[in-house]
C-alpha positions as CSV (number, residue, x, y, z in Angstrom):
1,M,56.1,47.3,-27.7
2,Q,57.0,46.8,-24.2
3,Q,55.3,43.7,-23.0
4,Q,53.7,44.7,-19.1
5,P,54.9,42.3,-16.3
6,Q,51.8,40.1,-15.4
7,A,50.4,40.2,-11.9
8,P,51.6,37.2,-10.0
9,Y,48.5,34.9,-9.3
10,A,47.0,35.7,-5.4
11,P,47.6,33.3,-3.5
12,Y,45.4,29.9,-1.8
13,A,43.3,31.1,1.1
14,P,45.3,29.2,3.9
15,Q,43.5,26.3,5.3
16,Y,40.8,26.4,7.8
17,Q,40.6,24.2,11.5
18,G,38.1,22.0,11.2
19,Y,38.2,21.1,7.4
20,E,40.4,18.2,6.3
21,Q,39.8,19.1,2.7
22,G,38.3,22.2,2.7
23,A,41.6,24.4,1.9
24,G,40.2,27.3,-0.6
25,Y,37.2,28.1,0.7
26,P,35.7,31.1,2.7
27,P,34.3,30.2,6.6
28,S,30.8,30.6,6.4
29,G,28.8,34.0,6.4
30,G,32.1,35.3,4.3
31,G,32.9,35.9,0.5
32,G,31.6,39.9,0.2
33,Y,28.0,39.1,0.5
34,P,25.8,41.0,3.5
35,P,25.0,39.3,6.4
36,A,20.8,37.7,6.1
37,P,19.1,39.8,7.7
38,Y,17.5,37.2,9.8
39,P,17.1,38.4,14.1
40,P,19.0,37.0,16.6
41,P,17.4,33.4,18.2
42,G,14.3,34.0,20.3
43,T,13.5,37.2,19.0
44,G,10.8,36.4,16.4
45,S,11.0,36.1,12.8
46,P,10.6,38.6,10.5
47,Y,8.0,36.3,7.8
48,P,3.8,36.5,8.9
49,P,2.8,34.3,11.2
50,A,0.9,30.7,9.2
51,Q,-2.4,31.6,7.9
52,P,-5.0,29.6,10.4
53,G,-6.2,26.1,9.3
54,Y,-3.2,24.8,8.8
55,G,-2.0,21.6,11.1
56,Q,1.1,21.6,13.1
57,P,4.4,22.2,11.7
58,M,6.7,19.3,10.9
59,Q,8.2,17.9,13.3
60,Q,12.6,16.8,13.1
61,G,12.4,18.4,9.3
62,Y,9.9,15.8,8.5
63,A,6.6,16.6,6.2
64,Q,3.7,15.0,7.9
65,A,2.2,12.3,5.6
66,P,-1.1,13.3,3.6
67,Q,-4.2,11.2,5.2
68,M,-6.0,9.4,1.8
69,Y,-8.8,8.3,3.4
70,A,-11.3,10.3,6.4
71,P,-10.8,9.2,9.6
72,N,-12.1,6.8,11.4
73,Q,-15.7,7.4,13.2
74,P,-17.5,6.2,16.0
75,Y,-20.8,4.3,15.4
76,G,-23.5,3.9,18.0
77,G,-21.8,3.6,21.1
78,G,-21.9,5.9,23.6
79,G,-25.5,7.8,23.0
80,Y,-24.0,8.4,19.5
81,Q,-26.4,7.7,16.1
82,P,-25.0,4.9,14.1
83,V,-24.0,6.6,11.2
84,V,-20.8,9.0,10.2
85,V,-20.3,10.9,7.3
86,Q,-19.4,10.1,4.3
87,P,-15.5,10.3,3.1
88,G,-15.2,13.6,2.5
89,V,-14.8,17.3,3.8
90,P,-17.2,18.4,5.6
91,G,-19.6,20.4,4.1
92,H,-18.7,19.2,0.8
93,P,-21.8,19.0,-1.5
94,P,-22.9,15.9,-2.1
95,P,-21.6,14.1,-5.2
96,M,-23.0,14.8,-9.0
97,M,-23.7,11.9,-10.9
98,G,-22.2,11.3,-13.7
99,Q,-22.9,10.6,-17.3
100,P,-25.3,7.3,-17.6
101,A,-22.9,4.2,-18.1
102,P,-23.6,2.2,-21.0
103,G,-25.4,-1.3,-20.5
104,G,-27.6,-0.6,-17.5
105,W,-24.9,0.8,-15.0
106,M,-25.3,2.8,-12.6
107,P,-23.2,6.3,-13.0
108,I,-20.3,6.8,-11.7
109,P,-20.9,9.6,-8.9
110,Q,-17.9,12.3,-9.5
111,G,-16.5,15.2,-7.1
112,I,-15.9,12.0,-4.3
113,P,-12.9,13.0,-2.1
114,N,-10.8,11.3,0.4
115,C,-12.8,7.9,-0.5
116,P,-11.1,4.2,-1.9
117,P,-10.8,4.3,-5.4
118,G,-14.0,1.9,-6.8
119,L,-16.5,3.4,-3.8
120,E,-17.9,6.0,-4.9
121,Y,-21.2,4.2,-5.8
122,L,-22.0,3.2,-2.6
123,T,-22.2,7.3,-1.1
124,A,-24.9,7.4,-2.8
125,I,-27.2,4.4,-2.5
126,D,-28.4,2.6,0.8
127,Q,-29.9,-0.2,-0.5
128,L,-28.5,-3.1,-3.2
129,L,-29.7,-6.1,-4.3
130,V,-27.4,-9.2,-4.8
131,H,-28.9,-11.7,-7.1
132,Q,-27.1,-15.6,-7.8
133,K,-26.4,-16.1,-11.2
134,V,-28.2,-19.7,-12.5
135,E,-25.5,-22.1,-13.5
136,L,-27.2,-24.7,-14.9
137,L,-24.0,-27.4,-15.2
138,E,-25.4,-26.8,-11.1
139,A,-28.7,-27.4,-11.0
140,F,-29.1,-30.6,-13.9
141,T,-25.7,-32.4,-12.2
142,G,-25.1,-31.6,-8.9
143,F,-21.6,-30.0,-9.7
144,E,-20.5,-27.7,-7.7
145,T,-19.6,-24.7,-9.6
146,A,-17.7,-21.0,-8.7
147,N,-20.5,-18.1,-7.8
148,K,-21.0,-15.6,-10.0
149,Y,-22.9,-12.8,-9.1
150,T,-24.7,-9.4,-10.4
151,I,-24.6,-6.5,-7.9
152,K,-27.7,-3.3,-9.0
153,N,-29.3,-0.6,-7.1
154,T,-33.0,-0.2,-6.6
155,L,-33.3,1.4,-9.9
156,G,-32.3,-1.8,-11.6
157,Q,-28.1,-0.4,-12.3
158,K,-26.2,-2.5,-12.4
159,V,-23.6,-1.4,-9.4
160,Y,-21.4,-4.4,-9.1
161,W,-20.7,-8.2,-10.2
162,A,-18.7,-10.3,-8.4
163,A,-16.9,-13.6,-9.1
164,E,-15.9,-16.6,-6.9
165,D,-12.1,-17.6,-7.4
166,T,-11.9,-21.0,-6.3
167,G,-10.1,-24.9,-6.9
168,C,-12.9,-27.5,-8.3
169,C,-11.7,-29.4,-6.3
170,N,-12.4,-26.9,-3.1
171,R,-15.5,-26.8,-4.2
172,M,-16.5,-30.1,-4.5
173,C,-14.9,-31.3,-1.2
174,C,-15.9,-29.2,1.1
175,G,-18.9,-27.5,-0.2
176,A,-20.4,-24.7,1.0
177,A,-17.8,-24.6,4.0
178,R,-15.1,-23.7,1.7
179,A,-12.5,-21.6,1.5
180,F,-12.5,-18.7,-1.0
181,D,-12.0,-14.9,-1.7
182,M,-15.0,-13.2,-4.1
183,K,-13.8,-10.5,-6.3
184,I,-16.0,-7.1,-6.5
185,M,-15.7,-5.3,-9.7
186,D,-17.1,-2.4,-11.4
187,T,-18.5,-1.4,-15.4
188,F,-14.6,-1.3,-16.2
189,Q,-14.2,-5.2,-14.7
190,N,-11.7,-3.3,-12.6
191,E,-11.4,-5.0,-9.5
192,V,-12.5,-2.8,-6.5
193,L,-13.4,-5.2,-3.7
194,H,-11.5,-7.9,-2.7
195,F,-13.7,-10.5,0.4
196,N,-11.5,-13.8,1.1
197,R,-12.8,-16.6,4.0
198,P,-10.2,-19.1,5.2
199,L,-11.1,-22.5,5.8
200,R,-12.7,-22.8,9.6
201,C,-15.3,-25.0,11.3
202,S,-18.7,-24.2,10.8
203,S,-19.8,-25.6,13.9
204,C,-20.4,-24.1,17.1
205,W,-18.6,-26.8,19.0
206,F,-15.8,-25.1,17.5
207,P,-16.1,-22.0,19.4
208,C,-11.8,-21.1,19.2
209,C,-12.2,-21.4,15.5
210,L,-15.2,-19.8,14.2
211,Q,-15.9,-18.3,10.6
212,T,-14.3,-15.2,9.6
213,M,-13.7,-12.7,6.8
214,E,-11.3,-10.0,5.3
215,V,-11.9,-7.0,3.4
216,T,-9.3,-4.8,1.0
217,A,-10.2,-2.0,-1.5
218,P,-8.3,-1.9,-3.4
219,P,-7.1,-5.2,-2.5
220,G,-4.4,-5.4,-0.6
221,N,-5.5,-2.9,1.1
222,V,-7.8,-3.8,4.4
223,I,-10.4,-1.3,5.2
224,G,-12.7,-4.2,7.8
225,Y,-12.8,-7.6,9.0
226,V,-16.7,-9.6,9.1
227,E,-15.9,-12.2,12.3
228,Q,-18.6,-14.6,13.9
229,D,-19.5,-14.3,17.6
230,W,-20.2,-18.2,19.2
231,S,-23.9,-18.2,19.8
232,I,-25.9,-21.2,20.0
233,L,-29.4,-20.3,19.0
234,T,-29.1,-17.5,17.0
235,P,-25.9,-16.7,13.9
236,Q,-24.3,-13.3,16.0
237,F,-21.2,-11.8,13.6
238,S,-19.3,-8.5,14.4
239,I,-18.5,-5.9,11.5
240,K,-14.9,-4.6,12.5
241,D,-13.0,-1.5,11.1
242,Q,-9.7,-1.5,9.3
243,N,-8.3,-1.5,13.6
244,G,-10.1,-4.5,14.7
245,Q,-12.5,-1.8,16.3
246,T,-16.2,-3.9,16.6
247,V,-18.2,-0.5,14.2
248,L,-21.8,-3.2,14.0
249,K,-23.5,-6.5,14.8
250,I,-25.5,-8.5,12.8
251,S,-27.9,-10.7,14.8
252,G,-29.9,-13.6,12.4
253,P,-32.9,-15.9,13.4
254,F,-33.2,-18.4,14.3
255,C,-34.4,-20.8,11.3
256,T,-33.5,-20.2,8.4
257,F,-35.4,-22.2,5.9
258,S,-36.3,-20.3,3.7
259,I,-40.3,-21.4,3.4
260,C,-42.4,-19.0,1.3
261,G,-40.8,-16.1,2.9
262,D,-38.1,-13.5,3.6
263,V,-35.1,-14.4,6.3
264,E,-34.2,-11.6,7.6
265,F,-30.7,-10.8,9.7
266,E,-30.9,-7.5,10.7
267,V,-27.9,-4.7,11.4
268,L,-27.5,-3.6,14.8
269,S,-25.4,-0.2,16.5
270,T,-23.1,-1.0,19.0
271,N,-25.6,0.0,21.4
272,G,-28.3,-2.8,20.1
273,S,-30.7,0.1,18.2
274,Q,-31.6,-1.5,14.2
275,V,-29.4,0.7,11.5
276,G,-30.3,-1.7,8.6
277,K,-30.9,-5.5,7.5
278,I,-29.9,-8.1,5.0
279,S,-32.9,-10.2,3.7
280,K,-32.9,-13.4,1.9
281,Q,-35.3,-13.0,-0.3
282,W,-37.5,-14.9,-1.9
283,S,-37.0,-16.1,-5.5
284,G,-39.9,-18.5,-6.5
285,L,-40.7,-22.6,-5.7
286,G,-38.7,-23.5,-8.6
287,R,-35.8,-21.5,-8.6
288,E,-35.6,-22.2,-4.3
289,L,-35.9,-26.2,-5.0
290,F,-34.2,-27.0,-7.5
291,T,-30.9,-23.8,-7.0
292,D,-29.3,-22.1,-4.8
293,A,-29.1,-19.7,-6.9
294,D,-30.6,-17.2,-4.4
295,H,-31.9,-12.8,-4.1
296,F,-30.4,-11.1,-1.6
297,G,-30.9,-7.6,-0.5
298,I,-29.2,-5.2,2.1
299,N,-30.1,-1.8,3.7
300,F,-28.0,1.3,5.1
301,P,-27.7,4.2,6.2
302,M,-27.5,6.5,3.5
303,D,-24.7,8.3,5.1
304,L,-23.0,5.4,6.2
305,D,-18.9,5.1,5.9
306,V,-18.4,3.4,2.5
307,R,-16.1,1.0,4.2
308,V,-18.6,0.2,6.8
309,K,-20.5,-0.6,3.7
310,A,-18.3,-3.0,1.1
311,T,-18.0,-5.1,5.0
312,L,-21.4,-5.2,5.0
313,L,-21.7,-6.8,1.8
314,G,-19.0,-8.9,2.2
315,A,-20.8,-10.4,5.8
316,L,-23.8,-11.3,2.8
317,F,-21.5,-13.0,0.7
318,L,-20.7,-15.0,3.6
319,I,-24.1,-15.2,5.3
320,D,-24.8,-17.4,2.0
321,Y,-22.3,-19.4,1.9
322,M,-23.0,-20.2,5.9
323,F,-26.8,-20.3,6.1
324,F,-28.0,-20.6,2.4
325,E,-25.3,-22.3,0.2
326,K,-26.2,-26.0,-0.9
327,S,-23.9,-29.2,-1.6
328,G,-24.9,-30.8,-5.0
329,N,-29.1,-29.3,-4.6
330,N,-29.2,-30.8,-1.3
331,E,-30.5,-28.2,1.3
332,Q,-28.7,-28.7,4.7
333,D,-29.3,-26.0,6.7
334,R,-30.2,-26.8,10.7
335,P,-32.1,-24.9,13.1
336,G,-29.8,-22.4,15.1
337,M,-26.5,-23.3,14.5
338,F,-26.1,-26.9,15.0
């Protein structure tokens, strides 16, 4: 049987100019495929326009990063109301409460977008009660122990619990002026808030080195600051956002002695109107005389941003250490800021 001759192999395509190692490949647009039905430049796009409500087009080929938290809002200045809408989408339905948690804990609000994790509790409350735990060793011996607190809502349900993280030498040598880290944890023992107070001078004669506190949520992500303002007669503080902008002010009384009554620190908007308060509550004669385990309350608008609510909670702890914490069960408070 006669074998059919084999056809010769097709020669390689010539090497195209502009390519160093691109031999054998046809130029773009070749290969036998019809050209794409794209219109010439400047004549429009065959695709329908984007629907309204989407953001601006991408710049330089990069997509815009999604925003995790709600943007900052103005507080009080320029004649506006000193409150803002909670994090989330405008017009979003109010948060739904989850199932009651065991152990007397507040149920976790559900359906809250753009809220720092662990701060969902703060969206549904306008008041917190902070009770310091009585330490028997400190009460009977004067040995300074790390403070512990329970944070509750007005129904008596536990919202958070707080624990001071300091060394023994720090507590004994510096007393109430000590630097500390305060960990705020939820019912699952997750740290949702972190307060850091550095060691600073507590005298009004040193206005360049006043008290300050950094608030982070979750830990490592700064959401606000508490800074003491220089004054001689009354305690003054500024509540600032993560950008260092003042959003609220705190003004205290001339006398911070708790003599059979509450001591109140007013929370003010930037235009001077009162929007809340921090109260050191009278907790009974025996508790006041022999311990520094105090009771506090804090009020703020219901729709205040949760980041500002958390920063106000940090201000409460700073006020406790500055004016109501005793060293060796000895009262050291003075009138004014002296």
